[in-house]
N, C-alpha and C positions, 0 to 999 in steps of 0.2 A: 847453776842458778845465777840470775843477774845480781850485780853488786847492790847491796842494800844502800838506800839513801841515808844520810846522817840522822835524819829524824827517825827512820825505821830502826837504825842501829841503836839509837837511844831508847826507843820503846822496847826493843828486843832485850837489851841489856837489863833494863829495869824489871821486865817480866821474868827473866831468867834468875835474877837475884831474889825476887819475891817468891818464886816457886820453891826456893830452898826452905821457906817457912812451913811448907806443907808436908805433913807426915802421914804415913799409912794409918787408916782408921778415922781420919778427920772428916768432918762434914764442913764443906767449903762453899761459901757464897762466891759465885762467879759473875763478875761485872759485865758491863756492856760497852761496846765501842772498840776502836781500832787497837788501843793499848791493851785492853782486857783480852782481846782476841789473841794477841801474842801470848799472854799468860795461859789461856786455855790450851793453846798449841804446845807450850812448854810442859804443861801438866800431862797432856796426852802423850808426849814423848816419854815422860817418866813412867806413865802407866804401861806403855808398850815395852820400854827397854829395861826398866828397873823394877817392874812388878809393883809399882805404887798402887795402893787400893784406897780410893777415896769416894765419898759421895758428894756430888756437886749439886748445888741449888742455884740455877741460873736466874738472872734478873731480867731476862727478855726471851722472847721466842727465838730470836736469832742466835743468842748465846746458847740456848738449850740445843738447838740444831747442831751448832759447831761442836759442843761438848760431846754429843752422841757420836758425831763423825770421828772424833779422835779417841773414842773408847772410854770416856768417863761415864760412870753410872750417874744418872740424873734423877732427882726426886724433887717434889714440890717442897716449899717451906713448911706447909702443914704436915707433911710426912716427916720431915727432918726435925721440926719443932725448934731446935736451937742449934747454932752453928759454932764451931771452934774458931772460924776465921772467915772473913770476907776480903777478897782482893779485887780492886776495881780501879778504874782510871779517874781522872778529874779534869775539868775544863780550866779551873784555877785553884790554887791553894796559897794561903798566906803563911806568915811565920808561926802562927799558932795552930797550923794544920786545919784551919777552917777551909771549907771547900765551896766552890760552885760546881754543880753537876747537872746533867740533863740536856747537854748538847745533842745527845742521841735520842732524847725523848723517853728515857727509861728511869728517870730519877725517883719516881714513886716507888716502883718495885725495888730499886737500888737502896733507897733509904730504909724501907721495911726490912730488907735482908741484912743491911749493915747493922741496924740497931738490934737485930736478933742474933748478933755474933759476939763472942768474947773479945774479939779484936778485929779492927778494920785496918787493912794495909792499902795505901794508894800507890799506884805505879804511874809515873808521869815523866815526860821529858822536861828539860830545864825551862823551856819556854812557858810552862804552866805556872811557874812561881811568880807571885806578885807581892808588892808592898801592901796594897789594899785591894780587896775584892771589888769587882764591879765592871771592869773593862769588858769582860765576857757577859753577854746578855743573860739575865737571870731567868731561867725557865719556871713557869708557873702552870701546873696542870689544873685545868678547870673542866667542869662537866659541860657538855654541849648545850644543855638547856639554859637559856638566858645568858649565854657567854658574853654577849655585848654589854649587858647590864653589869656583869662581873667585871668586865674590862673598864667600864666607867668608874665603878666603885674603887678599883685598884688605882686608877689614875688620880682620883680624888684623895685617896689615902696617902699616896706618895708625896702630896704637897706638904704634909706635915712631918715628913721624915728626912733624915740626914742623907740625902742622895743628890748626885749632881745632875742626872737626867731623869725625865719622867715619861718618855714615850713608850708605848707598848704596841706590839704587833702580834697578830695571830699567825702562828707558824703554819706554813702551807706545805703541801706535798703536790707540786705541780699546780693544777687549777683548783684543787680541793684542799680543805683544811687537813693538816696532819692529824692522824688518829693514833693515840697510844695503844699499848697492849690492853689497857683497861677500857678502851673505847672513848677516851676523853680527848679534849683539845689542849694545846699548849699556847699560852701567851708568853712572849719573850719581852722582858722588861729591860730597856736600854738605859741603865742607871749610871754608867761610866765610873762612878765611885760610890761605894757603900760605906757610910760612916759608922753605922752601928748594926752589924749583921745580925746579932742576936735579937735586937728589938724588931728589925725588919722582918725576920722570919716569923716571930710570934704574931706580929700585927697582920701580916699577909694571910696567915692561916686562919684568922678570925673572920675573913670576908666570906659571906655565903657564896657558894659556887666554886670556891678554891678548894682543891683536893690536897695539894702539897706543893711546896716550893723547892727549888734546887739548892738551897743553902744547907750545908751539912756542918752543924756547929757542935763541937765537943764529941764527934763521932769517930773521927780518924785518929789512930794511935801512931802509925808509922807512915812516912812517905819515902818511897824508893825513887830517886831521881836518876834517870838515865841521861847520858851524854853521847854525842855522836862519835866520840873516839872509843866508846866501850866502857868508859868510867861510870861507876855507879856510886851515888851518895845516898846514905841511909840516915834518916832522921827519926828518932824515937821521942815522942812528946813526953812520955812518962819517965824515961830514963835520962832525957836530955842529951842522949848520945848522938854523935855524928860519926859515921863509919864510911870508909871508901874502899871499893874493890874495883877490879877491871876485868873485862872479858875480851877475848879476841874473837874475831869473826872468820877464822880460817875454815872452820867446819860448821856451816849452818845447813840444816836439813831442808829437804824439799817441802817439809811440813809448812814452811814459812813463806812459800812463794805466792800463795793465793789469798793472803790476808788483805782485806780492804775495809774501809770504814762502813 
C-alpha cells in the first residue's frame, strides 16, 4: 500500500488508540468524517480478527454504510436507547475539551448521539488543538423554510456577543445548498474567535429556525491526539491525566487504503 501521509498517520494512530476503549458487548456511537472513518476501520479489523462484538450507532448515512462494509452491526439510536461510548472527530478543541464540530455537516446527529452516551472520546490530529475556539467556521443547522430570515437574525444576534467576526455563509454543494441527513441547510459562521462559547451556544439555539449549533460544551471526556510520527497523547478531562503511547506503521492493512473525507 502507499506510504501514509503524516496527517493520515496521526489520524490512524489516534483511531487505533481510541479503539482500545471499545469492549465486546458495548453500544458505540460512531462519528462522521475522515478521522472517524479510520476508527470505524480499526473496529472492523477487531471484529474480523479478534471476534469483537459491538453494536454501532452511526451519526450519518455514510458512516452507517462504512460500518456495515467492515462488519459492524448497525442499529439506530432509538433501538439502542443509550450508549456506552461515542468516538468521533472534531474540527477544533480547546484546553477544556470544548469542541467545534460540523465540518462534515453531521453535527446535529453527532450531538444527539454523544449526549446519549456515558462517555465521549474525540480523536484528532494535533492541528485541531486551539487556544480559543473560532478559527474554524461554526456550523449552524437551520431549517430550509425562511433560512434567509434566520441568517439575518443570526447576524443581528452576533453583534451583541463576544466574537471577532460576524459574517455568515450558506454552505453549498456545487450549485445547490448543502442538505444534511435531516433535510436541513447549514450556515457557516465566520467568527474567528469565540470569547464565550457557552453563552454563544445557548443564544444561537434560541433563534427561530436554528436546529442546532456545532459547539460541544461539557460533552467530551477524553481527547486522543495523534501525531505524524505515530505518537498518541491522551487527555482525560475528568482525571486530569495525560498519557503518551506510540504506534509504528510497519504493518498497516489494506483496510485503510480507500479512506477519504
